[in-house]
Structures are given as C-alpha cells and as structure tokens.
N, C-alpha and C positions, 0 to 999 in steps of 0.2 A: 268352287273356289279353289279346293284342294287340286283339282287337275290344272288350274292356271299356275298356282305355286308349283307344281312338277315340271310343268312345261317351262317355266322360266327358269329355274333351276338347271335343268336339262340344255336348255340355251344357254345359259353362263357357261356351264360344261365344255359345250362346243367350241364357244368362244375362246375360251383358255387353252384348249388344246390346238385350236386353228393357231393362234397367237404362238405358243412355244413351237409348233412345226417351221414356223416363218424362218428363212434365211436371211442373210444380209443383203439379199437385193443383186447379189453378182449372178446369179442364173445358175447356183447350184455348184459352180467349179472353184476350184481352191485357189486361194488367195495366197501370195505371199507377201509378209510385212517386212517392211525395211526400215531401220532405225536410223535418223539421219540428224547429226548433230551439227550446227552451224555455230561458229565462233567468229571473233574478230580478229584474224580473218583466216578461217580453215574450215572445211567442210569434210565431214567424213559419214559414209553410210556403211552401214553393218546388218546383214554382209555384205560382201560387193558384187555378189552374184545372185541371180533369181532364175526360176524356170519363166519360160514363155507363158504370156495369159495375164491375168489380171494379179497387178502389183499395187500396195497400197504403201506409201512412204509417209512414215510417223516423223514429221519433222519439227525439233527443239531448237529454237533460237536461244541459245547460252550467251550470246554474246551483249554487248553493249548497244549495238547499232541494229537498224531496221535492215531485215535483209531479205530476198527473195529467191524461191527454189524454182531452177528450170532444168527442165530434162533435154537434153539434144541428141539426138542420134548421128553417131560420128565414128569414123575409124581413126580420127587422128590423135595424136598425143595429149595429153591433158593441156599442156602449156604450148599448144600448136594453133589455137583458135584464132581467127583474124580480130582485130581489136581495132575499133576506130575511136578516140575522145574517152578511153576508158571504158567503151562497152562493147559486148559482142556485137556486131550487127546482125538483129535476129533476122533479115531477109536474105543472109548468107549462109545458113545453117538452116537443120532440118530440126525444128524445135517440136518437140513431141506435145508438151504442156507443161504449166508452170503453176505456182503459188506465187502470190505478190504480197508485199508490204507485211511480212512477218513481223511483229514489234519484238523488242527484247523480252527475255524472259516468257515468252508465250510459244504454244504450240499451233502447227497447222497438221492437215492430212491432205495428201493427194492420192487419189486413186486412178490408175491409166492401164491400159491394156497395152503391154508391150509384146513386140516381136522379137524373137531370137537375133542377136546382135549386139556391138559396142554402142555404149552410152556415155555420155558426161554430164556428170550431176554439177551445177554451178549457181553460184550467185553473179547477176548479171546488172547488179547497182553500179554505178561509178567507180572504176581501180578495184572493186572486188575481186573478180576474175584474177587480175593480175596480182593480187596482192596474195593469191593462193586459195582461192576458194573455188574449188574445183576438186571433183572425185571421179576415177575412171568406174565405169557400172558395167558389168555383162550379164545377157540374157542368154539363157544357153536353150 
C-alpha cells in the first residue's frame, strides 16, 4: 500500500511540474501585447508599434455602443480607405482578422501573427470609421 501511495504522490508531482512548464500555446515565441481602447468614436492602440510575429490585442470597449475591431493591412492614410454606405467594403481591403460584437463596458482579445508592414485598426460598423474610429499601427 505504501508503494502505491508513493507512486501516486510522485505522479502528482510530475503532473504539477508539467503544468507549470506549459506555455501560452504560442509555440514558445514572444508575444507583444497591445492595449486597445474603443470609445464613441475613437480608437487608440498603445503602443502603436510592434515586432513582427505573434501580437495580442487586448481590446476594451469604454463606449456606450457596440463596436468591432478590424485589422487591415494598408499603406493608405488612416482617413483614405474606401467607404460605401458608411462601411469599408471588406472585399476592397486586405482584412487580416477581426473581433466582432464587442459590447459596451466589455473586453475582448484577438491574437494574430503579423508580418512587418503598415496596418490600420478600425471599427467597421456603420459610420464608426468615418466618425474617427481608426488608428495607424506599424509592425517592424
């Protein structure tokens, strides 16, 4: 019986050790965290630059309206994207990824692997982009 008890204790120690050595699931690479604040009607990203690779956007909706967070790869100026009926036509842009339906006073997270280049972070709900919900973002 004491042999079984020692075996169980040893198995428990190994299980705890294995769990504590586990990573975030990102393959061991570094991840840059970007704080995004959305309000009615502004969007800020801090910092506004990141290293190429895995990037996690921690999104906070401090506004009274539902928003969405869209990452667009673009060399255009923040106010130069095409707009049709208050929306950026997603078939006319290089949409990387998005988090939809971020309710007021809630948080969301979006992790993406980004290549070096210029990006725009926008809310693409009707008239939100035109009202100023856009931020330039650079990946080096």
